[in-house]
Rosetta silent file (secondary structure, phi, psi, omega in degrees, C-alpha in Angstrom):
SEQUENCE: MPSKAGPEQYLISTQTAALLTGKSVRTLQRWADEGHIRGVEKDGERRGAGGVKLLIELPSLIPHLSLALDAERMAIIVAADTGAADALREVGLYFLAEDQAATALLWLEAAAAKGDSDAMDWLSRCYFQGVGVESNVALGLKWLGEAAARGHTLALQKIQAL
SCORE:     score description
SCORE:     0.000 S_00000001
   1 L     0.000  139.440 -179.806    0.000    0.000    0.000 S_00000001
   2 L   -62.369  144.600  175.623    1.339    3.489   -0.815 S_00000001
   3 E  -104.081  168.448  175.668    2.746    5.522    2.021 S_00000001
   4 E   -76.096  152.139 -176.899    2.672    9.288    2.453 S_00000001
   5 L   -58.930  136.198  178.362    5.643   11.214    1.011 S_00000001
   6 L  -142.928 -157.229 -175.449    8.663   11.286    3.274 S_00000001
   7 L   -84.026   20.313 -177.293   12.447   11.559    2.970 S_00000001
   8 L   -57.205  144.144  175.667   12.792    8.433    0.769 S_00000001
   9 L   -93.226  160.601  172.381   15.598    8.478   -1.752 S_00000001
  10 L    62.077   47.242  174.736   15.383    7.449   -5.366 S_00000001
  11 E   -89.073  135.431  178.134   11.767    8.323   -6.077 S_00000001
  12 E  -133.201  159.312  178.457   10.706    8.196   -9.718 S_00000001
  13 E   -69.098  159.582  176.550    7.485    8.790  -11.602 S_00000001
  14 H   -65.758  -28.302  178.363    5.267    5.912  -12.582 S_00000001
  15 H   -65.726  -44.636  178.180    5.985    6.802  -16.227 S_00000001
  16 H   -66.134  -41.411  177.820    9.731    6.302  -15.737 S_00000001
  17 H   -60.755  -37.821  178.738    9.089    3.110  -13.757 S_00000001
  18 H   -64.690  -42.167  177.432    6.939    1.867  -16.635 S_00000001
  19 H   -63.756  -37.320 -179.166    9.759    2.499  -19.138 S_00000001
  20 H   -69.563  -38.608 -174.458   12.224    0.685  -16.886 S_00000001
  21 H   -94.537  -20.259 -173.924   10.026   -2.371  -16.322 S_00000001
  22 L    77.919   13.082  178.803    8.157   -2.542  -19.618 S_00000001
  23 L  -103.852  165.668  179.134    4.897   -2.600  -17.631 S_00000001
  24 L   -81.141  159.997  175.869    1.998   -0.167  -17.796 S_00000001
  25 H   -59.674  -40.977  179.471    1.463    2.644  -15.299 S_00000001
  26 H   -60.598  -41.657  177.519   -1.765    0.932  -14.260 S_00000001
  27 H   -62.102  -43.169  179.255    0.132   -2.299  -13.505 S_00000001
  28 H   -63.724  -39.200  177.563    2.654   -0.388  -11.392 S_00000001
  29 H   -64.489  -38.852  177.197   -0.131    1.316   -9.476 S_00000001
  30 H   -65.481  -43.554  177.887   -1.722   -2.074   -8.835 S_00000001
  31 H   -57.951  -40.965  178.956    1.634   -3.501   -7.695 S_00000001
  32 H   -65.452  -43.820  179.003    1.961   -0.604   -5.248 S_00000001
  33 H   -60.985  -36.426 -178.249   -1.586   -1.147   -3.960 S_00000001
  34 H   -86.370   -5.101  177.535   -0.833   -4.862   -3.485 S_00000001
  35 L    86.288   10.337  178.787    2.511   -4.199   -1.781 S_00000001
  36 L   -74.171  -29.611  173.991    4.748   -5.701   -4.493 S_00000001
  37 L  -134.994  163.580  179.296    6.551   -2.368   -4.824 S_00000001
  38 L   -99.332  124.691  175.307    6.621    0.709   -2.627 S_00000001
  39 E  -113.783  150.176  179.834    4.791    3.749   -3.850 S_00000001
  40 E  -122.495  123.724  177.371    4.728    7.147   -2.212 S_00000001
  41 E   -76.659  130.146  179.933    1.724    9.420   -2.556 S_00000001
  42 E   -91.603  113.814 -178.009    2.810   12.955   -3.335 S_00000001
  43 E   -58.318  136.552  173.871    0.795   15.353   -1.225 S_00000001
  44 E    82.145   -2.591  179.105   -1.089   18.016   -3.112 S_00000001
  45 E  -118.372  138.213 -176.265   -0.689   16.467   -6.566 S_00000001
  46 E  -113.648  153.275  171.903   -3.422   14.601   -8.378 S_00000001
  47 E  -130.050  142.948  175.684   -3.413   12.098  -11.219 S_00000001
  48 L    57.020 -154.536 -177.744   -6.318   11.160  -13.367 S_00000001
  49 L   -83.415   89.128  175.030   -9.883   11.479  -12.153 S_00000001
  50 L    82.366    2.927 -179.254   -9.499   12.167   -8.446 S_00000001
  51 E   -82.769  168.263  177.925   -6.369   10.050   -7.961 S_00000001
  52 E  -104.002  140.102  178.911   -3.232   10.982   -6.078 S_00000001
  53 E   -64.069  131.716 -178.365    0.111   11.237   -7.866 S_00000001
  54 E  -110.982  129.240  171.455    2.181    8.174   -7.062 S_00000001
  55 E  -107.236  145.747 -177.123    5.968    8.099   -6.997 S_00000001
  56 E  -105.191  134.778  174.500    7.752    4.765   -7.008 S_00000001
  57 E   -77.841  111.157 -174.926   10.679    3.925   -4.737 S_00000001
  58 H   -53.216  -43.026  179.632   13.246    2.753   -7.281 S_00000001
  59 H   -57.890  -28.963 -179.730   14.919    0.184   -4.974 S_00000001
  60 H   -73.054  -14.796  178.446   11.577   -1.633   -4.654 S_00000001
  61 H   -84.276  -16.172 -172.555   11.570   -2.128   -8.449 S_00000001
  62 H   -49.325  -44.125  179.182   14.897   -3.991   -8.517 S_00000001
  63 H   -64.372  -15.870 -176.642   13.302   -7.492   -8.479 S_00000001
  64 H  -103.790    7.515 -176.182   11.218   -6.465  -11.502 S_00000001
  65 L  -109.765  152.605  175.115   14.088   -5.057  -13.592 S_00000001
  66 L   -96.087    0.842  178.088   16.432   -6.657  -16.071 S_00000001
  67 L  -103.364  141.375  171.491   19.121   -4.091  -15.193 S_00000001
  68 L   -78.899  132.531 -178.838   21.529   -4.367  -12.307 S_00000001
  69 L  -121.487  134.402  170.370   21.237   -1.226  -10.202 S_00000001
  70 L  -120.864 -178.655 -176.709   23.654    0.302   -7.745 S_00000001
  71 H   -59.546  -39.154 -179.439   23.472    3.700   -6.035 S_00000001
  72 H   -64.675  -46.548  179.518   25.174    5.448   -8.973 S_00000001
  73 H   -65.056  -38.937  178.815   22.801    4.003  -11.553 S_00000001
  74 H   -63.946  -39.466  178.204   19.794    4.777   -9.378 S_00000001
  75 H   -63.412  -37.801  178.424   20.945    8.400   -9.060 S_00000001
  76 H   -67.964  -38.784  177.995   21.249    8.601  -12.856 S_00000001
  77 H   -64.993  -39.927  176.785   17.749    7.161  -13.292 S_00000001
  78 H   -62.353  -41.507  177.410   16.378    9.758  -10.862 S_00000001
  79 H   -64.701  -39.156  177.293   18.129   12.465  -12.926 S_00000001
  80 H   -63.215  -37.026  179.091   16.652   10.962  -16.114 S_00000001
  81 H   -62.180  -27.917  177.875   13.228   11.120  -14.487 S_00000001
  82 L   -83.985   -7.054  177.534   13.680   14.900  -14.156 S_00000001
  83 L    99.061   10.219  178.753   14.465   15.103  -17.888 S_00000001
  84 L   -65.882  118.934 -174.040   18.265   15.524  -17.780 S_00000001
  85 H   -59.297  -43.742 -179.096   19.410   14.698  -21.322 S_00000001
  86 H   -64.755  -34.508  178.164   22.760   13.195  -20.313 S_00000001
  87 H   -71.697  -39.123  175.548   21.034   10.941  -17.773 S_00000001
  88 H   -58.341  -43.597  179.067   18.437    9.846  -20.342 S_00000001
  89 H   -62.053  -45.540 -178.291   21.307    8.898  -22.662 S_00000001
  90 H   -60.864  -41.238  177.622   23.092    6.952  -19.923 S_00000001
  91 H   -63.808  -40.142  175.240   19.977    4.920  -19.121 S_00000001
  92 H   -58.384  -41.607  179.140   19.667    4.175  -22.834 S_00000001
  93 H   -68.215  -31.957  174.230   23.248    2.944  -22.864 S_00000001
  94 H   -59.139  -45.816 -179.072   22.520    0.701  -19.853 S_00000001
  95 H   -68.465  -36.665  175.539   19.799   -0.982  -21.885 S_00000001
  96 H   -60.486  -43.096 -179.764   22.050   -1.242  -24.969 S_00000001
  97 H   -63.645  -25.014  179.470   24.692   -2.972  -22.853 S_00000001
  98 L   -96.219   15.408 -179.831   22.042   -5.479  -21.740 S_00000001
  99 L    57.063   37.891  175.621   21.017   -6.226  -25.360 S_00000001
 100 L  -117.953   63.519 -170.331   17.660   -4.522  -24.885 S_00000001
 101 H   -64.454  -37.239 -178.534   18.020   -2.224  -27.852 S_00000001
 102 H   -61.512  -41.375  177.125   14.327   -1.487  -28.432 S_00000001
 103 H   -69.986  -39.279  179.037   14.051   -0.098  -24.888 S_00000001
 104 H   -57.984  -40.944 -178.675   17.400    1.681  -25.258 S_00000001
 105 H   -61.009  -35.961  177.994   16.104    3.528  -28.310 S_00000001
 106 H   -59.302  -44.357 -178.589   13.230    5.026  -26.296 S_00000001
 107 H   -71.358  -41.783  179.451   15.703    6.535  -23.835 S_00000001
 108 H   -65.438  -39.183  177.800   18.162    7.644  -26.528 S_00000001
 109 H   -64.614  -37.644  177.385   15.384    9.289  -28.531 S_00000001
 110 H   -64.793  -40.514  178.106   14.255   11.182  -25.421 S_00000001
 111 H   -66.993  -42.214  179.626   17.838   12.399  -24.870 S_00000001
 112 H   -63.669  -38.137  178.722   18.214   13.343  -28.540 S_00000001
 113 H   -62.841  -23.001  177.292   14.945   15.286  -28.417 S_00000001
 114 L   -93.385    5.594  174.619   16.549   17.361  -25.662 S_00000001
 115 L    93.740   13.031 -179.356   19.569   18.064  -27.881 S_00000001
 116 L   -76.729  110.275 -175.564   22.072   15.476  -26.602 S_00000001
 117 H   -70.044  -30.452  175.355   24.500   14.992  -29.494 S_00000001
 118 H   -63.260  -42.484  177.963   25.984   11.796  -28.027 S_00000001
 119 H   -62.508  -38.545  178.185   22.516   10.247  -28.000 S_00000001
 120 H   -62.555  -41.886  178.253   22.085   11.344  -31.620 S_00000001
 121 H   -63.531  -42.894  177.814   25.331    9.629  -32.574 S_00000001
 122 H   -62.995  -40.650  177.860   24.228    6.442  -30.802 S_00000001
 123 H   -61.854  -39.875  178.841   20.873    6.591  -32.587 S_00000001
 124 H   -60.607  -42.022  177.878   22.667    6.893  -35.923 S_00000001
 125 H   -60.364  -45.742 -178.584   24.626    3.724  -35.113 S_00000001
 126 H   -60.728  -43.900 -178.920   21.446    1.875  -34.156 S_00000001
 127 H   -71.112  -38.791  177.586   19.685    2.863  -37.380 S_00000001
 128 H   -63.704  -41.593 -174.036   22.695    2.137  -39.595 S_00000001
 129 H   -93.878   -5.684 -178.403   23.246   -1.286  -38.008 S_00000001
 130 L    69.261   38.786 -179.889   19.612   -2.206  -37.382 S_00000001
 131 L   -92.587  108.787  179.906   20.082   -2.443  -33.614 S_00000001
 132 L    83.452  -10.488  179.338   16.655   -2.485  -31.962 S_00000001
 133 L  -145.400  167.827  172.356   15.006   -1.295  -35.173 S_00000001
 134 L   -69.467  140.307  179.262   14.985   -2.228  -38.809 S_00000001
 135 L   -55.314  133.357 -176.994   18.068   -0.851  -40.527 S_00000001
 136 L  -147.101   98.957 -176.868   17.285    2.585  -41.947 S_00000001
 137 H   -61.745  -38.593 -178.636   20.095    4.502  -43.662 S_00000001
 138 H   -61.913  -45.629  178.310   17.981    7.649  -44.018 S_00000001
 139 H   -69.486  -34.989  175.641   17.313    7.843  -40.273 S_00000001
 140 H   -60.318  -45.012  177.989   20.927    6.946  -39.544 S_00000001
 141 H   -66.000  -38.731  178.419   22.061    9.861  -41.699 S_00000001
 142 H   -57.585  -51.721 -177.380   19.485   12.158  -40.114 S_00000001
 143 H   -68.349  -37.147  177.538   20.767   11.461  -36.593 S_00000001
 144 H   -63.852  -43.118  178.222   24.405   11.553  -37.678 S_00000001
 145 H   -63.946  -40.290  177.519   23.808   14.914  -39.360 S_00000001
 146 H   -61.932  -44.650  179.739   22.017   16.268  -36.278 S_00000001
 147 H   -63.842  -44.035  179.552   24.919   15.226  -34.051 S_00000001
 148 H   -63.132  -40.650  179.873   27.472   16.731  -36.445 S_00000001
 149 H   -62.614  -24.685  178.106   25.485   19.965  -36.665 S_00000001
 150 L   -93.198    8.293  175.062   25.782   20.237  -32.878 S_00000001
 151 L    86.681   14.745  178.979   29.563   19.838  -33.104 S_00000001
 152 L   -65.992  114.436 -172.369   29.867   16.177  -32.090 S_00000001
 153 H   -56.995  -49.073 -178.516   33.475   15.426  -33.068 S_00000001
 154 H   -64.207  -40.482  178.046   33.022   11.750  -33.914 S_00000001
 155 H   -63.843  -40.275  176.875   29.887   12.470  -35.947 S_00000001
 156 H   -61.033  -41.881  178.571   31.752   15.195  -37.847 S_00000001
 157 H   -63.950  -40.667  179.253   34.541   12.716  -38.651 S_00000001
 158 H   -64.278  -42.641  178.142   32.008   10.148  -39.846 S_00000001
 159 H   -62.086  -42.927  179.082   30.335   12.724  -42.107 S_00000001
 160 H   -64.227  -34.563  179.827   33.702   13.722  -43.567 S_00000001
 161 H   -70.081  -24.792  178.200   34.523   10.079  -44.201 S_00000001
 162 L   -71.971    0.000    0.000   31.330    9.697  -46.221 S_00000001
């Protein structure tokens, strides 16, 4: 059952928890209600029709994740939850390292949308090589060009080599 907000560390939104687990927000809310994970009700914030905003204690998700998490990774996930582009990219790279490319692309695309040129370069690699998506040279070039336009050194070298 959800508890009231307190000084817990590593709180993330249900949306971020859903991306991490591959489950729906509704499933996570049910898990919290049933005590499978710990949720914290955020005072004064509402979700949906009369509901209370629920934050998830990231450590309680560990049994439901395919990623190994330590304090450093959890801190990066919390930063990604706030929208930090570099943290979004890092979470994407965690999933790439675990051969979960389709999930990695979601995180990398979110980082790229915030202007992270490293994420753009990684996306170009994924599209060129068909990692997590069907190979798509046009999208690979798009992301490579975006990264180069933002001054990404490696992307600039790749463009020059073409």
